[in-house]
N, C-alpha and C positions, 0 to 999 in steps of 0.2 A: 497323191499330194494335192491334185488338182481340185480334190472337190473337199479337203480339208482348209485350201485356202479360202473358197469359197462360202465355207461354211463358219469362217471367223471371221468376213467380211460380211456376211448375214449376222451373226451374234451382233457384232459389234453396231452394225444400222441400226439392232433393233434397239442395241440398250443405247444408242444415243438419241434416237427417236423418243422412247421411254422417258428418257431426262429430260426431256425437251416442254417440260408443262408448264404454262405461262401461267402466273399467280398473278391475278390482275389487282389483287388487296395491294399489292409491292409495286405498282405503277411507278411511285418516285422515288428519291432516293438524295442525299448530300454526301458527296465525298470531298475528302482534306484529305491529301497525301503534300508530301516532300521528296525530295530527291537530286540528284546531281547537278547543274544548272546546265542550261543547254548552249547548243552548239553558238548563240547569238551573243551571251554574254561577252563572246572576246572581243566585241564593238567597244567595251569600254577601255580606257584607257588612252591614250598617246600613239601616233605614228613612228614607224623606224626614225623617219628624218626631223621630226622635232625633237625625238628623244638626243639622235646625234647630234642635231644644232644647238641643243641647250645644255647638253653634258650631262644629263643624265639614266640612269636606267630604271624599268619600271618590275612592282612583284606584284600581280595581280591575286589578290586574298575573296575567295567570290564565296556568298552566303548563300546556302543549300536555296532551292529551288520552291516556292510554296503554291500549292497549287486547291483552289475551291472549286468545285463541280456540281451542276445539281443534274442529275441524270432521269431522263423519261424512257421507263420501259416501251418501246412503239408497239411489242410483239413479241413474241417467246423466244425470238432470235436476233430482231435489232432492237438497239435502245439507240435514243439521240442523249449529247451530252453538250452542257453548255459548261465552260471552262474561264477561269482568269485563274492566268500563271503571273508569279513577282519576282524578279531577281534583282539581284544588287550585288556590288561588288566595291571592296576598297583598294586601292591603288598607293603601294608602299614606294615610294621613288627615292634614288640615291645617287646624290650628285659627285661628280668627280672631281679631282683637281684641275689645271688649266694654267697653261702660259699665255700670254698676249705678246700676238705678234705682230709687228707693224712693218707694213713694207711699202715701195713707192713705186708707181706706173710710172711709165715712158715718158708720160709727159709733165710728172713731176706731183702728180696725186697722191698724197697718204691717205692709208686705210691701215686700218685694225682689226684684226679677228682673235677671237679664243679657240688653242688650239687644247683639246680635253686630252687628258692621259687614261684611260678606259682602263686601262689595265692593275692602277695605282689602284689603292682602298679609296671606299670613298670619302669625300671630307662630314657631308652630313647625309640623315636620312629623314624622310619626315611621312607621315599618313596622312593620305586626304582621302576623304568619302566620294567616289564618283559618279555613284548616283542609282538610281533602281529605276528596271524598265517593265513592263507591264504589257501582255500578251490575252487578249480577248481570244477566245478558239469557240469554233463548232467542227465535233467530230460526231460518226457515226461506230458506233460497237456492234461487232458483229457476234453472238454467244455461238461457238459450232459447239459446244459441251453445255449441257448446263442439268445440274443437279440439287438435290434439295438442299445440301449442303457447300455447293462447289459450282464456280461457273469459269469455262475458259473461253477466252475474247480474242477475238483483233480488232482493230479501230484503225479511220481514219478518215480528217478532217481538213479543217484551213484555220489558221488563225488570223490577225495581225499584230503587229510587234508594234508596242506604242512606242518611242523614247520623245518626252516630253521635253527635255532640256533642248534637244535638238530637231522639235516641231519634225518626227521622222515617224512615215504608217508605212512598216514595211509586209506584206503577205509573206505568209510563213506555212510551211506543211506541218501537219499531226500526225503520225505514223506510230500506231501500237504493234509490231510483229505477234507479239501472245501476254495475254496479260491472265490474271486468277484473282477472283473473290471470292471467298471462304467465310462462310457460316448462315445457318438458315433461321436466325433471327430480323431483329433490326436491327442491332448491329452486326459485322461486316469487316474484315481484312480484303487488303488490297495490295496487289504485287505488281509490277509490271516493265519490260522491256522496253523503252521509251525513248523513243528517235527523232525530237520535236522540237517544238520551241518551249515544250513544260519541262522537258530533260532531255539529257544522252545517258543513256545508261539505264540503269533502276532506278525505280520511281517506286513508292510502296504509302500505307495510307490505308485510313480507315473510312468507314462509310455508316450512313445508318438511313435503311428502308424504312420509309413513310406512305 
């Protein structure tokens, strides 16, 4: 059993080594992809305290994330990627009925406030566009299995979440536990499990090598 295990490991190592043939003619590529909006998209919308104070609820309708990346193959195992990500959301607000309550303090001062009935049906609903956030990113991609028509990889890096409406610049991590691109010619497809400011979940797209 031990000999079989050693033999299998040796064969796997030889297979990977043979597959990792660097092609200097395809050092550059452009990738376009889309996926599930990232966790950072949760910054859209109003806080709970604002919704309670003003008597409305919100439903977020996210636009799928959009990514365009330039990839430079530094070696047979490592790529450098420069990525620009965009993500937006529509906010649907439902306003609830209220009762105007007037009370008097001990010193005779009267004040009024609205008591909202959140259990009732909304009186009105409108849709307002919240905005778009952009995230430039840089990451390194480690190609741990490379064949003529398939590459398996993992990647890590750092991005900066840009919220122009608020003037915020927030550093954010970029992580792809596993990804694949397939196709031996200039055009290829890609899919990856992405846990980053680019996407949360599955991200897929196409690329062009040149």
